N, C-alpha and C positions, 0 to 999 in steps of 0.2 A: 251668575252673581253679576249686576250690575256695577259701573264705576261709581265710586265714592264723589259724590258731588264736592262735599267739604273740602276734601284734599286735592281734587282738578281746581279747585279756587284757590286754594292756599298754592298750588305750584303754579300759577298762572300770575299769582301777586309776586311772588318769588322771580318769577323771569322777568321782571319790569325791570328798569335801570332807575335806581333811585337818586341818582345825582342829578340835580336840576339847579343847583346853584356855583356859579362860577365868578370867580377873582383873579383879575389879572393885575398881578403887581409890578410897576415899572420902576424901578430905581438904579439898575446897571448900565444906563446909557446905550442901550441895543447890545451890550455886549454878552460874551456868552457866560452863561451861569452855569458853574461847571458841577456844584454840590450846593446842598442842603443838610441840615441837622434840624431836628426837633430839640428844644432847650427845656420847656416844660409845659404845662398845660395849657398856655395861651402863647407863647414863642418860638419860633423859627429862624435860622439863620441861613445866609444863601452867601455864597462867595463866587467871584467871577473873574473874567479875562482883564477888566478895568484894574484889580487891586482892590475894591472894596469887600467889605464884610458889613453885609447890612442885617441887622434885626427888626424881624417884622412882628407886629400881633397878629395871629391868625385867625383870631376872633372877627377882628373888624378891616383886615387888610391894611391897616394903617404902619407905614415905616415908622420905626421907634428911632433907630438910631443909624446913620451911615458911617461907617469907621475906616479910615483910610490911613494905611503904613505902609502894606505891600507897596511895590514898585512894579509887580508884574504878577500874574496871574495866580489865582487862590485855588489850590489843587483840592486841598481837603480841610474839612471841620472836626471837630470834636466838643462836645458839652460834657463837663466834666464837675464833680463836685469835690469839694476840700473835706477835711476831717469833721468841721464844723457845719456840713451839710451847703455851703455858699457855693451857688452854680455858678462857673466861669465859662468862658469858649476860648477855645483855640483854634488858631489857624494857620496852615502851613503854605508855602509860597514857591513858586519858582524862582523866587529873588533870593531864595537859600536861607530863608529867615523862618523861625516859628514866632508868632504872638500870642499874648494870653490876655484877653478883655475880661473889662468889669460888664458885665450884662444891663446891668443896672443903671449904670451911668454914662454908658457908651464910650466909656474910655480906656485907652491903651494901658497895661498894667507892667506885661515886661516883654521886649524883646529878646528873643532868644538865638545868640550865633553860636555857629560851628559848623554847621552843615556848609560844604563845600559844591553842592549839586542841590538841584530841584528837590524840594521835601514833597512826597507823592502821600505818603502814610502816616496817620497819627492812630495811637493806640492806646486806652484807660488800660492800665496794669490793675488786674481784679486783686482784691484783698489789700490793696495799699490806698486809701481814698486822696485825692489829689494829684498821684503820679499816674507820668504818661511817657510813653517811648514816641519818637520822631523816626523818620527815616525816608529815604528816596533812593537817588539813583548815583549810590556811593555805597563804600564798604561800611561806614560807619551807622552804628544805631545810636540815637543819643536819649537817655532817661532823664526827666526834670520834675521838678517840684513846681507845680502851677499857681501855687500859693504864693511862692516865694522865689520863683525863676529859678534856683539853683539846680546847678545841674549836677545830678548824682552819679554819672558814669558815664561808660561808653561800651557800647558792645563792636566788637569785630566781627562782621561778617565773614562766612567763609567763600561766599561768592561775591564779583563784582556787577553781576548783571543787576539790571533795573528791578526794585523795589514794587511788588505789584499790590502785596495785601500784607496784613499780619495780625495777629490776634494773641490775647492772653489768656490763658489756660489756669483753671482753679487750682492745678498743683504746682504752681509759681512760675511756670516758664512761658517762654514767647515764641509763638511759631511763623515762621516767613516762608512765602511764597515769591517768587521772581520770574523773571524770563528763562530761568532755567527747567528743566522739568523735576526738580529735586525740593524735598521740603524740609529746613532744618530747625531744630530746636535749640532755647537758649536759657539758660537759667537766669530770671530775673532778680535773684539776689547775689549770686556770685560776677554777673554779667558775663558768664563763659560759655561758648559751646558745650553743648549738652549730647546732642545726638542726630543721626539723619533718619528719616523717616522712611520705611521701607518705598524703594523706586519704583512705583507704578506707572506713573504720568509719563507721558512720551512729548510733548510740549509745555509750554508756559503755564504755570498754575497761575490763574487769572482770580480765584477767589477763595477764601477761608471764612469758616462759621462755625459759633458754637452752638451744637444745638441743643444740648443741656451740660451739666456739671460732670456726665461721665462720658460725654461722646463729642468729637467735632468731627468737620468735614473739610475736603479740599475739592474743587472743580478746576479743571483743566481746559486749554485751546482745542485739545484731542478728543473733547466730550467728555472722557471719563469722570465719575465723582466718586472719592475714596472716602470710608467713614471710617474714623479711630478710634481708640479708646483712649480716654483723658489720661487717666493714672499710668498708664505703659506706652503710650503710644502706640500700640498694637495695631494691626490692621481688624476691623471688624467686618465690614463688607465692602464691595466695589459695585458700584451702580451707575449705569447698566454696566455687562459685560463691553469691554474694549470694542470701539468699532476698529474692524481690522481696515478698512480702506480708507480711513480718517485724512490721510495725506492726498487722494483724491479728488475729495470733496471741497467745493467753493468755500473762500475764503469767510469765516464765521459760522459757516452753517453747523457747526458740529458744540462750536465753542460755549462753553460754561460761564456766562456773565455774571450769573449771582443765584446764592443760594440762601433759602430762607426756612426755618424748622416750621413743622406747623403741627400743633396740638403735642401728641404722644407718641413718638414712634413713625412721624411721616416728615419727608423734607421735598421741599419745590424747588425746583431750579429752573434758572431761564437758560433754555439751550437754543443756540441757533434762531431760526425764526418761531418758536414756541416754547411752550413750559413744559416739564411735565413734576408730576406729584408721585414719587416713591414710597412704600412701606417699606422699613429700612430693611426689618428682618426676613421678611420675602425675598425683597428685593423688586419686587413687583409693581409697575407702574399703575398706581390706581386711578389716575387723572392725566388727562393731555389735551394740549391745545396747540393749534398751528395759525398763525400767522401771516400776514401780506409782507412783514419786515421783520430785519433783527429785533430781538426784546434786551431791552436795556439793563430793566428791572424787574420785580414783583413783589406784592404786599398783599396777605391777606385780610380782609376788612370783614364785617358783622359776624365777628366769633368766628371766624376761618369759612364762612358760609359761601365765601365768593373770595375771589382773586382778580387783580387788577394790575394789568401790565404795563408798561411803558415802551414805546418803540420808537427806532431811530428815523422813520416816518413822519413823525410828529403826533401819531396818534395815541391815545390812552383806551386799550381794552377791558372790558369788564365783563367777567366770566361768571355763571352760576354753575351749581352743583346739586344734581338731584341722582338720588341713587337708582342706580341701573341694574336691571336683573340678570341680563346677558351674560355669556363668558366671554365677551369679547369687548375689549374698551371701545367707546366710541370716542372718535377725536371730532375737537371743537376747530372747525374749520371757517376761514374768515369770510364775510359776507361779501357778495359780487361787488358791492359799492360802498364807501363809507359815509355814515351819517354825520353830515354838521351837527354843530353842538344844538341849535334850534328843535332840531329832529326827534333829539333824546326823549323818549316815553316819559310820562308824568310819573313823578315820585310812587314807590309804593307804599299801601298800608302796611305792610308787614316789615321790620324793620330787621329781623333778625331769620334769616331762613335756616336748612338743616345745616349741623355743625359735618364740617368735611371730617373732624376727627370722629364725628359721631358716625358718618357714613362708611368710614375706610374701614371694611374687614377683608379677611385674607380671600372670601369665598365671592366678595362684590366688586363689580366694577363703577365708575363714576361716569354718569351722563353728563357731560361738561356742553354748554352753551355760552355763547355769546350774546351777552343781553344791552349790550354797549360799544358801540365805536365811537370817541368822542375826541374830535379833531377841533384843537383851537390854537396848539402850538403849529409854527410855520416852518421851525426848524426841529431836528433831532431831538428826542426828550434824553438829556442826561441823566436824572435821575427822579426817582419816585420817593416818597416816605409818607408813612401814615402817620397822621395828627390824631386819631381819634378810631373809634370800631367803625365811625360813618362817614371821615373826611380824611383826605391827604390832599398833600403839595407836589407838586412837579416844577421841575425846572429845564430850560432849553437852550439851543445855538442861538434863538434869537432874539436871547436878552431878558425874557421874561421870566416870574416865580409865576404860579398857576394854582390858585387853592381850589380844590373841588368838594362840594358839601351836600349832604342829603339834608334841603332846606327845611322840610318837615322837623325833622329830628334837632339840628341845629338850632332852629326856634324854640323847641322845647327846653333845650338846654339855656339858652340867653335866657327866657324866662325864668328858669328854676334857679339862675345863677343871681338873677334881679332881685329875686325873691329874698337869696339868701344876703346880700347885701344889704336889702332895705331893713332886714329884721337884725343885722348886725350892728347898722346905723341908729336903730330905735332902740337897741341894747344898750349902744353906748352913752346916748343921750339920757337914760335913765339912769346910768353909772354916774354921769356927772351931777345929774339932782340930786 
């Protein structure tokens, strides 16, 4: 039986890199841009070494508001909604302060004091609109009302190590990871220590993520990933088995930098110089990729049919997934030489490829291939954020925020939005008459 030409053509289209439009946003005066956050359907915010918080329109690339109050670097950003569904922006800084911003006016609403050290983490509290926690390199975690600026209380941490990450769970608890190898759980109602999770990591806890309302996961410098049950904080899985020789590996070669849930029952992890996708229940690696530099972050695009990773060498890698019938996983190896942006292939006419969740099965492996290595940043990429199913933003140590878009799809979206705006204007005119 011959090959199916239509299937071959579809896979050829899918293997093309669709990102063909790039915008470089320069507003931080060449200072390192550490963090990004998506605010809504059209705006993102960036924070940098210069203490500036900037709000951008990511559809046009326009700088909307440069907001200055912090006197030192901005470490973290949080977009949060009030009970009235009004969006606010929160920033945490090395100057020991937390600021709450009006994103529609570009003005500061509150300066929240109380921290004695650098603020490194911000976390919205689940089921409490407008309430968030801030923490950093000290024992205190503060809880705030973003709308009023009121200090709602303080959690006294059980450890004095630097706070690396924290997440709010649906069961009313706050989970923290630090430079210790242990994970603490605190009650967000009583603000008291509640429990210590099973001690399985052997090095710093680098990241935490809510997989869904029933599971969450942690990743460590030692390369281990642990999945817990939300309601009881009990262990579900250890992904993958602990590397016994982790101390003998080069620095960051096993470090889990980022965890991202994909579809139902799958978890992607940026580990050392690559990423892996795990089927949680079976603990199997169903897809993996190897790069030439440490991976700082990873996001799924096109309904999880493609994965984009940002690297410390300044490049952005675009990987696709196609069902692979053999029993062994194929590894996505880096190309011998990076392509500069002008060499990126023309956009694909297929905007959605096979879904990762639809391809992942216990008996199948995923054939992963690099379909684009894009080099625009001249320094390490600090963060990557998805803006839509077909666009994303990155920030880096050279001081830029860069928007990456599928130009064909983006043009269709703009035309649709313009048509909606025109219809609304006509309706308004008819109502006035």
